[in-house]
TILUM-981084 format. One line per 5 residues: number of its first residue (from 1); their letters; for each residue y, z, x of C-alpha. Coordinates in pm, 1 decimal, always signed. Layout:
<recs>
NUM	A	Y Z X  ... $
</recs>
This chain:
<recs>
1	XXXXX	-3898.0 -7893.3 +12919.2  -3847.2 -7893.6 +12540.7  -4105.8 -7619.4 +12479.7  -3970.3 -7406.0 +12763.0  -3613.8 -7426.7 +12627.5 $
6	XXXXX	-3747.7 -7337.1 +12281.5  -3887.4 -7010.8 +12420.6  -3560.3 -6937.4 +12600.8  -3371.5 -6983.2 +12273.9  -3610.0 -6737.4 +12105.8 $
11	XXXXX	-3537.0 -6479.3 +12373.9  -3161.0 -6478.2 +12318.2  -2976.1 -6200.8 +12143.5  -2844.6 -6295.9 +11798.0  -2484.2 -6420.9 +11793.5 $
16	XXXXX	-2364.2 -6144.1 +11561.5  -2497.3 -5869.5 +11788.9  -2255.4 -5609.7 +11910.4  -2264.7 -5500.1 +12270.9  -2430.5 -5168.4 +12347.0 $
21	XXXXX	-2280.0 -4953.8 +12621.9  -2068.4 -5252.1 +12724.2  -2349.6 -5500.8 +12770.7  -2596.4 -5729.9 +12597.1  -2840.3 -5496.2 +12417.7 $
26	XXXXX	-3144.8 -5662.4 +12575.8  -3011.2 -5565.2 +12918.4  -3102.8 -5202.9 +12838.8  -3454.9 -5314.3 +12937.6  -3483.8 -5400.6 +13307.8 $
31	XXXXX	-3497.5 -5770.6 +13395.9  -3849.3 -5766.8 +13540.3  -3981.2 -5585.7 +13231.9  -3795.2 -5827.4 +12999.4  -3947.4 -6121.0 +13185.6 $
36	XXXXX	-4296.7 -5971.3 +13152.9  -4238.3 -5917.3 +12781.4  -4120.0 -6275.5 +12728.2  -4431.8 -6401.5 +12908.4  -4686.5 -6183.1 +12729.0 $
41	XXXXX	-4911.5 -6312.5 +12451.9  -4802.2 -6048.1 +12198.3  -4436.2 -6151.9 +12227.2  -4517.4 -6521.0 +12188.5  -4752.2 -6472.8 +11893.8 $
46	XXXXX	-4606.5 -6179.3 +11702.7  -4239.1 -6148.3 +11798.7  -4133.9 -6512.2 +11831.1  -3969.0 -6558.3 +11488.2  -3966.4 -6194.7 +11379.8 $
51	XXXXX	-3684.9 -6098.2 +11143.1  -3574.7 -5747.6 +11047.6  -3782.7 -5768.9 +10728.8  -4098.7 -5880.3 +10909.2  -4043.0 -5620.7 +11180.5 $
56	XXXXX	-4145.9 -5349.1 +10934.9  -4489.3 -5505.8 +10885.3  -4541.1 -5548.7 +11257.2  -4432.4 -5189.2 +11324.6  -4683.1 -5061.1 +11067.9 $
61	XXXXX	-4963.9 -5223.6 +11266.6  -4885.9 -5024.0 +11584.1  -5164.0 -4789.7 +11691.8  -5018.3 -4646.8 +12014.2  -4692.0 -4612.8 +12207.5 $
66	XXXXX	-4620.2 -4686.5 +12568.8  -4419.6 -4888.1 +12813.8  -4599.9 -5100.4 +13068.7  -4950.3 -5068.2 +13207.6  -5191.2 -5209.2 +13468.2 $
71	XXXXX	-5117.1 -5350.7 +13809.4  -4963.2 -5668.2 +13662.5  -4710.4 -5471.9 +13453.7  -4826.8 -5570.0 +13105.1  -4598.3 -5455.0 +12822.3 $
76	XXXXX	-4738.9 -5270.3 +12521.7  -4669.7 -5400.2 +12169.4  -4447.2 -5094.5 +12121.8  -4220.3 -5201.6 +12408.5  -4216.2 -5560.3 +12280.3 $
81	XXXXX	-4095.7 -5440.1 +11940.9  -3825.2 -5225.6 +12101.9  -3696.2 -5533.6 +12283.8  -3711.4 -5736.6 +11962.5  -3508.2 -5469.7 +11785.1 $
86	XXXXX	-3250.0 -5482.7 +12064.5  -3243.5 -5859.9 +12023.6  -3202.3 -5880.9 +11645.4  -3021.7 -5549.3 +11589.1  -3160.0 -5450.9 +11248.9 $
91	XXXXX	-2928.4 -5275.2 +11006.3  -2889.6 -4904.6 +11090.3  -3021.0 -4818.1 +10741.9  -3351.7 -4984.4 +10832.2  -3371.2 -4784.7 +11155.9 $
96	XXXXX	-3299.3 -4459.6 +10972.4  -3572.5 -4542.7 +10719.1  -3809.5 -4597.5 +11013.1  -3723.5 -4249.6 +11142.7  -3757.3 -4084.4 +10802.1 $
101	XXXXX	-4092.5 -4252.6 +10729.9  -4348.5 -3970.6 +10691.8  -4650.9 -4197.9 +10651.9  -4647.0 -4410.4 +10966.3  -4591.6 -4204.8 +11279.7 $
106	XXXXX	-4563.9 -4508.5 +11508.1  -4295.5 -4661.5 +11286.2  -4113.7 -4328.7 +11307.9  -4125.9 -4314.0 +11687.6  -4022.7 -4682.2 +11713.1 $
111	XXXXX	-3710.9 -4609.6 +11509.0  -3643.0 -4293.9 +11709.7  -3668.9 -4474.9 +12042.4  -3441.0 -4754.6 +11924.3  -3181.3 -4509.6 +11790.4 $
116	XXXXX	-3197.5 -4318.2 +12119.7  -3113.3 -4640.3 +12304.7  -2828.4 -4760.9 +12083.0  -2704.2 -4457.8 +11889.6  -2423.0 -4216.9 +11959.1 $
121	XXXXX	-2501.9 -3859.9 +12059.1  -2401.6 -3741.5 +11710.0  -2641.7 -3989.6 +11544.1  -2922.1 -3892.4 +11780.7  -2873.5 -3524.7 +11704.0 $
126	XXXXX	-2848.2 -3584.8 +11329.6  -3156.2 -3805.9 +11291.8  -3379.6 -3711.4 +11584.3  -3348.8 -3331.9 +11576.0  -3575.6 -3306.0 +11265.7 $
131	XXXXX	-3852.2 -3481.1 +11460.7  -3904.7 -3158.2 +11656.3  -4081.3 -3033.3 +11342.2  -4331.1 -3321.0 +11346.6  -4642.6 -3193.0 +11522.1 $
136	XXXXX	-4861.0 -3500.6 +11478.3  -5037.0 -3640.8 +11781.4  -4969.2 -3991.0 +11911.1  -5177.5 -4213.0 +12135.1  -4982.1 -4297.8 +12450.2 $
141	XXXXX	-5092.1 -4577.7 +12683.9  -5021.5 -4469.3 +13041.9  -4962.1 -4688.4 +13348.8  -5335.2 -4711.6 +13415.5  -5395.2 -4845.7 +13063.2 $
146	XXXXX	-5570.8 -4531.6 +12941.2  -5483.8 -4379.7 +12605.7  -5389.4 -4011.8 +12606.2  -5279.1 -3788.2 +12320.6  -4929.5 -3637.8 +12307.2 $
151	XXXXX	-4737.5 -3450.6 +12042.4  -4458.4 -3654.1 +11881.2  -4200.8 -3396.3 +11984.4  -4309.0 -3407.0 +12351.2  -4239.8 -3779.7 +12396.4 $
</recs>
């Protein structure tokens, strides 16, 4: 019971978090998907005690984007990091630096997705509109678990 409650504590939103669209930020991800994320190996090994500072390093190791895949609904590391960002709510300056990062395209799309979930329409327009000029290709893991290439601006 002690270990199980330890994992539940790690899955809680930080106390200082502000509500997003009138609710707990983690609730922007459906319950079944959240449960699958909490149960997956990547979450337990890489996201368990992840702080905003360590999030940058983990984001730089991403090599594809995606949501869930396979028949068992396995979450991708990208989706796990989105949930972790919703949980710890990194400073908006960090998120904007993610979006402005020209060197790591997966860091850029992680920041863009997070801002799209939590940002106002003005912020989204201001920071995401320039991404239409980024023509780099990204690997996207589809529901079948296969990687396909997409342009950054088409995601």
